[in-house]
VMD Tcl script that draws the C-alpha trace (Angstrom):
set ca {
  {-3.32 -52.66 272.35}
  {-3.70 -49.73 270.00}
  {-6.12 -49.64 267.11}
  {-3.16 -49.78 264.71}
  {-1.73 -52.85 266.45}
  {-5.09 -54.62 266.44}
  {-5.67 -53.78 262.78}
  {-2.21 -55.07 261.86}
  {-2.84 -58.28 263.80}
  {-6.21 -58.75 262.11}
  {-4.63 -58.35 258.68}
  {-1.85 -60.80 259.54}
  {-4.38 -63.31 260.86}
  {-6.44 -63.08 257.66}
  {-3.33 -63.58 255.55}
  {-2.40 -66.64 257.64}
  {-5.96 -67.96 257.58}
  {-5.91 -68.06 261.39}
  {-9.51 -67.44 262.40}
  {-8.83 -67.72 266.14}
  {-6.17 -65.00 265.94}
  {-8.53 -62.95 263.77}
  {-11.27 -63.16 266.41}
  {-8.83 -62.00 269.11}
  {-7.58 -59.12 266.94}
  {-11.11 -57.98 266.12}
  {-12.02 -58.00 269.83}
  {-8.93 -55.92 270.55}
  {-9.86 -53.57 267.72}
  {-13.35 -53.16 269.19}
  {-11.89 -52.46 272.66}
  {-9.62 -49.78 271.17}
  {-12.55 -48.15 269.43}
  {-14.76 -48.40 272.53}
  {-12.01 -46.76 274.60}
  {-12.39 -43.68 272.42}
  {-9.40 -44.11 270.16}
  {-10.14 -42.42 266.85}
  {-9.06 -44.13 263.64}
  {-6.78 -42.22 261.34}
  {-7.43 -42.35 257.62}
  {-4.59 -44.88 257.34}
  {-6.14 -47.15 259.97}
  {-9.56 -46.80 258.33}
  {-8.08 -47.74 254.95}
  {-6.21 -50.68 256.52}
  {-9.50 -51.85 258.00}
  {-11.14 -51.62 254.59}
  {-8.31 -53.67 253.06}
  {-8.72 -56.23 255.84}
  {-12.43 -56.52 255.07}
  {-11.68 -57.12 251.38}
  {-9.06 -59.74 252.31}
  {-11.53 -61.43 254.65}
  {-14.15 -61.55 251.90}
  {-11.59 -63.14 249.58}
  {-10.71 -65.69 252.28}
  {-14.39 -66.53 252.70}
  {-14.81 -66.97 248.94}
  {-11.79 -69.28 248.77}
  {-13.14 -71.29 251.72}
  {-16.53 -71.63 250.03}
  {-14.88 -72.72 246.77}
  {-12.65 -75.22 248.57}
  {-15.63 -76.59 250.49}
  {-17.63 -77.04 247.29}
  {-14.69 -78.70 245.59}
  {-14.20 -81.08 248.51}
  {-17.90 -81.93 248.32}
  {-17.48 -82.80 244.63}
  {-14.50 -84.99 245.38}
  {-16.35 -86.74 248.20}
  {-19.33 -87.43 245.95}
  {-17.00 -88.84 243.28}
  {-15.23 -91.08 245.79}
  {-18.52 -92.24 247.30}
  {-19.88 -92.96 243.80}
  {-16.83 -95.09 242.94}
  {-17.25 -97.34 245.99}
}
mol new
graphics top color blue
foreach p $ca { graphics top sphere $p radius 0.5 }
foreach p [lrange $ca 0 end-1] q [lrange $ca 1 end] { graphics top cylinder $p $q radius 0.2 }
display resetview
């Protein structure tokens, strides 16, 4: 798999929230880099966008987790 393919798959996995697919894509990306493939500026920028999207996903997950904790505490309190 090329670096471009792996980067595209990583971005798609982040957008889908599929962490298993993201892990596979990141491993493929690492293999492409380790094989000596050089990133173009476009691939580098796509990687940077993927990192920003992953950070946003992590923030949403943290918010959702906190919100679920609040709901659980409310439900437990009402019992």
